[in-house]
C-alpha angles and dihedrals in degrees: 000000000000090000091049096053091045134232094286095061113089098164098072132042094013127088113230094012095158091055089045091055092049091049093048091051094048095045095045094043089056092050096042106033093163094061125099126231120215121191119203128185114199104227114237090344095161092048094047098043112144099237094198091055092048092048093049091048092048092050092047101039107025108021092175088070092054099099093047092044092052091048094055105025103043097056134067113258115232125200128180114223116199115200124215090257090060095253117128139201137183120249120199133203128192097177136045132043123297112270107261096008105151089210093053092098089051093052092047091049093048091051092044096051097084089047094054090047091049091049091053091048091049093051095045088047090056090054091050089052087055092055102267115144117243097255094048092047092050091049093047097060130060129172120195127181132196100188103295097350116094128197117193126191116198144141115283093253091066099043098090091055100046097093092048092047090052090055094052 
């Protein structure tokens, strides 16, 4: 599971991930005081999860989750909404995780792993375009995730473009 969600994800597959993230930030900030930290919260990430991407990632990275993933991610979710006047209607969802699914964070993290890797590659690529050598560029950028919250460390010249790069 830890391999499937990738090295950036500290919210799934790792005990004490929140503390690990806090420690990584403190330790790295002390060693690289000139770097900038950018925090991103993916809006409605659980509700907007691409189910096909999560299912493909589960099948590829954690095959033992395949049956559960297919049960909950390949069907339309149906919720009954009861209004104050007693009337009711059905609401449907074709994206996102099931409300209350304990594996929802796992599916989100599996689907998000290629995105966090791509963000890191984009940012290091921008440094390479500015003349940085490969090793220095790799060392200058870090992307951490705690479920749908991202923390990016980078040189100041990249900070203004981090949010846009995350959306690409």
